[in-house]
Chimera marker file (.cmm) of the C-alpha trace (Angstrom):
<marker_set name="trace">
<marker id="1" x="-1.108" y="-21.914" z="2.472" r="1" g="1" b="0" radius="0.5"/>
<marker id="2" x="-4.491" y="-21.569" z="4.145" r="1" g="1" b="0" radius="0.5"/>
<marker id="3" x="-7.103" y="-19.558" z="2.288" r="1" g="1" b="0" radius="0.5"/>
<marker id="4" x="-7.429" y="-15.938" z="3.340" r="1" g="1" b="0" radius="0.5"/>
<marker id="5" x="-4.033" y="-15.623" z="5.010" r="1" g="1" b="0" radius="0.5"/>
<marker id="6" x="-1.840" y="-12.797" z="3.853" r="1" g="1" b="0" radius="0.5"/>
<marker id="7" x="1.427" y="-13.682" z="2.154" r="1" g="1" b="0" radius="0.5"/>
<marker id="8" x="4.674" y="-11.963" z="2.905" r="1" g="1" b="0" radius="0.5"/>
<marker id="9" x="6.133" y="-9.788" z="0.189" r="1" g="1" b="0" radius="0.5"/>
<marker id="10" x="8.815" y="-11.449" z="-1.895" r="1" g="1" b="0" radius="0.5"/>
<marker id="11" x="11.416" y="-9.308" z="-0.167" r="1" g="1" b="0" radius="0.5"/>
<marker id="12" x="11.596" y="-7.414" z="3.129" r="1" g="1" b="0" radius="0.5"/>
<marker id="13" x="11.500" y="-3.623" z="3.287" r="1" g="1" b="0" radius="0.5"/>
<marker id="14" x="10.330" y="-3.021" z="-0.239" r="1" g="1" b="0" radius="0.5"/>
<marker id="15" x="9.562" y="0.483" z="-1.356" r="1" g="1" b="0" radius="0.5"/>
<marker id="16" x="7.745" y="1.955" z="-4.309" r="1" g="1" b="0" radius="0.5"/>
<marker id="17" x="6.005" y="5.218" z="-5.103" r="1" g="1" b="0" radius="0.5"/>
<marker id="18" x="2.484" y="6.069" z="-6.091" r="1" g="1" b="0" radius="0.5"/>
<marker id="19" x="2.351" y="6.966" z="-9.775" r="1" g="1" b="0" radius="0.5"/>
<marker id="20" x="-0.324" y="9.571" z="-9.005" r="1" g="1" b="0" radius="0.5"/>
<marker id="21" x="-2.079" y="10.927" z="-5.956" r="1" g="1" b="0" radius="0.5"/>
<marker id="22" x="-5.045" y="9.063" z="-4.511" r="1" g="1" b="0" radius="0.5"/>
<marker id="23" x="-8.091" y="10.215" z="-2.590" r="1" g="1" b="0" radius="0.5"/>
<marker id="24" x="-9.129" y="8.892" z="0.797" r="1" g="1" b="0" radius="0.5"/>
<marker id="25" x="-11.814" y="6.724" z="-0.845" r="1" g="1" b="0" radius="0.5"/>
<marker id="26" x="-9.800" y="5.317" z="-3.775" r="1" g="1" b="0" radius="0.5"/>
<marker id="27" x="-9.885" y="1.514" z="-3.962" r="1" g="1" b="0" radius="0.5"/>
<marker id="28" x="-7.174" y="1.254" z="-6.612" r="1" g="1" b="0" radius="0.5"/>
<marker id="29" x="-3.713" y="2.766" z="-6.587" r="1" g="1" b="0" radius="0.5"/>
<marker id="30" x="-1.062" y="2.672" z="-9.272" r="1" g="1" b="0" radius="0.5"/>
<marker id="31" x="2.526" y="2.251" z="-8.130" r="1" g="1" b="0" radius="0.5"/>
<marker id="32" x="5.825" y="2.639" z="-9.939" r="1" g="1" b="0" radius="0.5"/>
<marker id="33" x="6.845" y="-0.994" z="-9.337" r="1" g="1" b="0" radius="0.5"/>
<marker id="34" x="4.537" y="-3.749" z="-8.065" r="1" g="1" b="0" radius="0.5"/>
<marker id="35" x="6.884" y="-6.623" z="-8.929" r="1" g="1" b="0" radius="0.5"/>
<marker id="36" x="7.792" y="-7.478" z="-5.300" r="1" g="1" b="0" radius="0.5"/>
<marker id="37" x="4.340" y="-6.987" z="-3.787" r="1" g="1" b="0" radius="0.5"/>
<marker id="38" x="2.280" y="-10.096" z="-3.001" r="1" g="1" b="0" radius="0.5"/>
<marker id="39" x="-1.437" y="-10.386" z="-2.422" r="1" g="1" b="0" radius="0.5"/>
<marker id="40" x="-3.390" y="-10.794" z="-0.346" r="1" g="1" b="0" radius="0.5"/>
<marker id="41" x="-1.150" y="-8.795" z="1.905" r="1" g="1" b="0" radius="0.5"/>
<marker id="42" x="-0.782" y="-5.512" z="3.739" r="1" g="1" b="0" radius="0.5"/>
<marker id="43" x="1.127" y="-2.347" z="2.932" r="1" g="1" b="0" radius="0.5"/>
<marker id="44" x="1.870" y="0.853" z="4.780" r="1" g="1" b="0" radius="0.5"/>
<marker id="45" x="1.268" y="4.063" z="2.890" r="1" g="1" b="0" radius="0.5"/>
<marker id="46" x="3.585" y="6.566" z="4.476" r="1" g="1" b="0" radius="0.5"/>
<marker id="47" x="3.780" y="10.182" z="3.517" r="1" g="1" b="0" radius="0.5"/>
<marker id="48" x="6.829" y="11.989" z="2.211" r="1" g="1" b="0" radius="0.5"/>
<marker id="49" x="6.675" y="15.702" z="1.474" r="1" g="1" b="0" radius="0.5"/>
<marker id="50" x="8.059" y="17.369" z="-1.663" r="1" g="1" b="0" radius="0.5"/>
<marker id="51" x="11.493" y="17.760" z="-0.050" r="1" g="1" b="0" radius="0.5"/>
<marker id="52" x="11.678" y="14.042" z="0.788" r="1" g="1" b="0" radius="0.5"/>
<marker id="53" x="10.969" y="14.373" z="4.513" r="1" g="1" b="0" radius="0.5"/>
<marker id="54" x="9.054" y="11.445" z="6.008" r="1" g="1" b="0" radius="0.5"/>
<marker id="55" x="5.906" y="12.601" z="7.792" r="1" g="1" b="0" radius="0.5"/>
<marker id="56" x="4.772" y="11.495" z="11.247" r="1" g="1" b="0" radius="0.5"/>
<marker id="57" x="3.642" y="7.884" z="11.646" r="1" g="1" b="0" radius="0.5"/>
<marker id="58" x="0.225" y="9.261" z="12.664" r="1" g="1" b="0" radius="0.5"/>
<marker id="59" x="-0.235" y="10.115" z="8.972" r="1" g="1" b="0" radius="0.5"/>
<marker id="60" x="0.485" y="6.566" z="7.791" r="1" g="1" b="0" radius="0.5"/>
<marker id="61" x="-2.310" y="4.350" z="6.506" r="1" g="1" b="0" radius="0.5"/>
<marker id="62" x="-2.414" y="0.557" z="6.395" r="1" g="1" b="0" radius="0.5"/>
<marker id="63" x="-4.111" y="-0.997" z="3.371" r="1" g="1" b="0" radius="0.5"/>
<marker id="64" x="-4.881" y="-4.561" z="2.384" r="1" g="1" b="0" radius="0.5"/>
<marker id="65" x="-3.890" y="-5.491" z="-1.169" r="1" g="1" b="0" radius="0.5"/>
<marker id="66" x="-6.560" y="-7.788" z="-2.586" r="1" g="1" b="0" radius="0.5"/>
<marker id="67" x="-5.453" y="-7.921" z="-6.236" r="1" g="1" b="0" radius="0.5"/>
<marker id="68" x="-2.623" y="-6.809" z="-8.492" r="1" g="1" b="0" radius="0.5"/>
<marker id="69" x="-2.911" y="-6.152" z="-12.223" r="1" g="1" b="0" radius="0.5"/>
<marker id="70" x="0.304" y="-4.801" z="-13.692" r="1" g="1" b="0" radius="0.5"/>
<marker id="71" x="1.109" y="-1.785" z="-11.532" r="1" g="1" b="0" radius="0.5"/>
<marker id="72" x="-2.476" y="-1.343" z="-10.301" r="1" g="1" b="0" radius="0.5"/>
<marker id="73" x="-3.208" y="-2.519" z="-6.769" r="1" g="1" b="0" radius="0.5"/>
<marker id="74" x="-6.772" y="-3.107" z="-5.594" r="1" g="1" b="0" radius="0.5"/>
<marker id="75" x="-6.857" y="-2.108" z="-1.943" r="1" g="1" b="0" radius="0.5"/>
<marker id="76" x="-9.084" y="-2.075" z="1.119" r="1" g="1" b="0" radius="0.5"/>
<marker id="77" x="-8.428" y="1.152" z="3.004" r="1" g="1" b="0" radius="0.5"/>
<marker id="78" x="-8.004" y="2.017" z="6.679" r="1" g="1" b="0" radius="0.5"/>
<marker id="79" x="-6.782" y="-1.327" z="7.987" r="1" g="1" b="0" radius="0.5"/>
<marker id="80" x="-5.491" y="-1.912" z="11.504" r="1" g="1" b="0" radius="0.5"/>
<marker id="81" x="-7.364" y="1.088" z="12.870" r="1" g="1" b="0" radius="0.5"/>
<marker id="82" x="-5.574" y="3.529" z="10.553" r="1" g="1" b="0" radius="0.5"/>
<marker id="83" x="-7.402" y="6.458" z="8.981" r="1" g="1" b="0" radius="0.5"/>
<marker id="84" x="-8.103" y="6.608" z="5.249" r="1" g="1" b="0" radius="0.5"/>
<marker id="85" x="-6.084" y="9.583" z="4.038" r="1" g="1" b="0" radius="0.5"/>
<link id1="1" id2="2" r="1" g="1" b="0" radius="0.2"/>
<link id1="2" id2="3" r="1" g="1" b="0" radius="0.2"/>
<link id1="3" id2="4" r="1" g="1" b="0" radius="0.2"/>
<link id1="4" id2="5" r="1" g="1" b="0" radius="0.2"/>
<link id1="5" id2="6" r="1" g="1" b="0" radius="0.2"/>
<link id1="6" id2="7" r="1" g="1" b="0" radius="0.2"/>
<link id1="7" id2="8" r="1" g="1" b="0" radius="0.2"/>
<link id1="8" id2="9" r="1" g="1" b="0" radius="0.2"/>
<link id1="9" id2="10" r="1" g="1" b="0" radius="0.2"/>
<link id1="10" id2="11" r="1" g="1" b="0" radius="0.2"/>
<link id1="11" id2="12" r="1" g="1" b="0" radius="0.2"/>
<link id1="12" id2="13" r="1" g="1" b="0" radius="0.2"/>
<link id1="13" id2="14" r="1" g="1" b="0" radius="0.2"/>
<link id1="14" id2="15" r="1" g="1" b="0" radius="0.2"/>
<link id1="15" id2="16" r="1" g="1" b="0" radius="0.2"/>
<link id1="16" id2="17" r="1" g="1" b="0" radius="0.2"/>
<link id1="17" id2="18" r="1" g="1" b="0" radius="0.2"/>
<link id1="18" id2="19" r="1" g="1" b="0" radius="0.2"/>
<link id1="19" id2="20" r="1" g="1" b="0" radius="0.2"/>
<link id1="20" id2="21" r="1" g="1" b="0" radius="0.2"/>
<link id1="21" id2="22" r="1" g="1" b="0" radius="0.2"/>
<link id1="22" id2="23" r="1" g="1" b="0" radius="0.2"/>
<link id1="23" id2="24" r="1" g="1" b="0" radius="0.2"/>
<link id1="24" id2="25" r="1" g="1" b="0" radius="0.2"/>
<link id1="25" id2="26" r="1" g="1" b="0" radius="0.2"/>
<link id1="26" id2="27" r="1" g="1" b="0" radius="0.2"/>
<link id1="27" id2="28" r="1" g="1" b="0" radius="0.2"/>
<link id1="28" id2="29" r="1" g="1" b="0" radius="0.2"/>
<link id1="29" id2="30" r="1" g="1" b="0" radius="0.2"/>
<link id1="30" id2="31" r="1" g="1" b="0" radius="0.2"/>
<link id1="31" id2="32" r="1" g="1" b="0" radius="0.2"/>
<link id1="32" id2="33" r="1" g="1" b="0" radius="0.2"/>
<link id1="33" id2="34" r="1" g="1" b="0" radius="0.2"/>
<link id1="34" id2="35" r="1" g="1" b="0" radius="0.2"/>
<link id1="35" id2="36" r="1" g="1" b="0" radius="0.2"/>
<link id1="36" id2="37" r="1" g="1" b="0" radius="0.2"/>
<link id1="37" id2="38" r="1" g="1" b="0" radius="0.2"/>
<link id1="38" id2="39" r="1" g="1" b="0" radius="0.2"/>
<link id1="39" id2="40" r="1" g="1" b="0" radius="0.2"/>
<link id1="40" id2="41" r="1" g="1" b="0" radius="0.2"/>
<link id1="41" id2="42" r="1" g="1" b="0" radius="0.2"/>
<link id1="42" id2="43" r="1" g="1" b="0" radius="0.2"/>
<link id1="43" id2="44" r="1" g="1" b="0" radius="0.2"/>
<link id1="44" id2="45" r="1" g="1" b="0" radius="0.2"/>
<link id1="45" id2="46" r="1" g="1" b="0" radius="0.2"/>
<link id1="46" id2="47" r="1" g="1" b="0" radius="0.2"/>
<link id1="47" id2="48" r="1" g="1" b="0" radius="0.2"/>
<link id1="48" id2="49" r="1" g="1" b="0" radius="0.2"/>
<link id1="49" id2="50" r="1" g="1" b="0" radius="0.2"/>
<link id1="50" id2="51" r="1" g="1" b="0" radius="0.2"/>
<link id1="51" id2="52" r="1" g="1" b="0" radius="0.2"/>
<link id1="52" id2="53" r="1" g="1" b="0" radius="0.2"/>
<link id1="53" id2="54" r="1" g="1" b="0" radius="0.2"/>
<link id1="54" id2="55" r="1" g="1" b="0" radius="0.2"/>
<link id1="55" id2="56" r="1" g="1" b="0" radius="0.2"/>
<link id1="56" id2="57" r="1" g="1" b="0" radius="0.2"/>
<link id1="57" id2="58" r="1" g="1" b="0" radius="0.2"/>
<link id1="58" id2="59" r="1" g="1" b="0" radius="0.2"/>
<link id1="59" id2="60" r="1" g="1" b="0" radius="0.2"/>
<link id1="60" id2="61" r="1" g="1" b="0" radius="0.2"/>
<link id1="61" id2="62" r="1" g="1" b="0" radius="0.2"/>
<link id1="62" id2="63" r="1" g="1" b="0" radius="0.2"/>
<link id1="63" id2="64" r="1" g="1" b="0" radius="0.2"/>
<link id1="64" id2="65" r="1" g="1" b="0" radius="0.2"/>
<link id1="65" id2="66" r="1" g="1" b="0" radius="0.2"/>
<link id1="66" id2="67" r="1" g="1" b="0" radius="0.2"/>
<link id1="67" id2="68" r="1" g="1" b="0" radius="0.2"/>
<link id1="68" id2="69" r="1" g="1" b="0" radius="0.2"/>
<link id1="69" id2="70" r="1" g="1" b="0" radius="0.2"/>
<link id1="70" id2="71" r="1" g="1" b="0" radius="0.2"/>
<link id1="71" id2="72" r="1" g="1" b="0" radius="0.2"/>
<link id1="72" id2="73" r="1" g="1" b="0" radius="0.2"/>
<link id1="73" id2="74" r="1" g="1" b="0" radius="0.2"/>
<link id1="74" id2="75" r="1" g="1" b="0" radius="0.2"/>
<link id1="75" id2="76" r="1" g="1" b="0" radius="0.2"/>
<link id1="76" id2="77" r="1" g="1" b="0" radius="0.2"/>
<link id1="77" id2="78" r="1" g="1" b="0" radius="0.2"/>
<link id1="78" id2="79" r="1" g="1" b="0" radius="0.2"/>
<link id1="79" id2="80" r="1" g="1" b="0" radius="0.2"/>
<link id1="80" id2="81" r="1" g="1" b="0" radius="0.2"/>
<link id1="81" id2="82" r="1" g="1" b="0" radius="0.2"/>
<link id1="82" id2="83" r="1" g="1" b="0" radius="0.2"/>
<link id1="83" id2="84" r="1" g="1" b="0" radius="0.2"/>
<link id1="84" id2="85" r="1" g="1" b="0" radius="0.2"/>
</marker_set>
């Protein structure tokens, strides 16, 4: 694999949850299960309200995962023109 190219996750359509809230400037996020996430790679942070309703795609953020340590992901925010939220 060429250096710098993102790898696909080990499985399509993976899903996990943040273990705690993050701010719009956080560069690390802790997730419930990082076992199927590969890096470097990209993730979509979507938003689900307390009742489980998925929020508008305009509230989604794309992040680049640059490192994984356990369940902690090091991320670069606001990728693909998305807004850090």
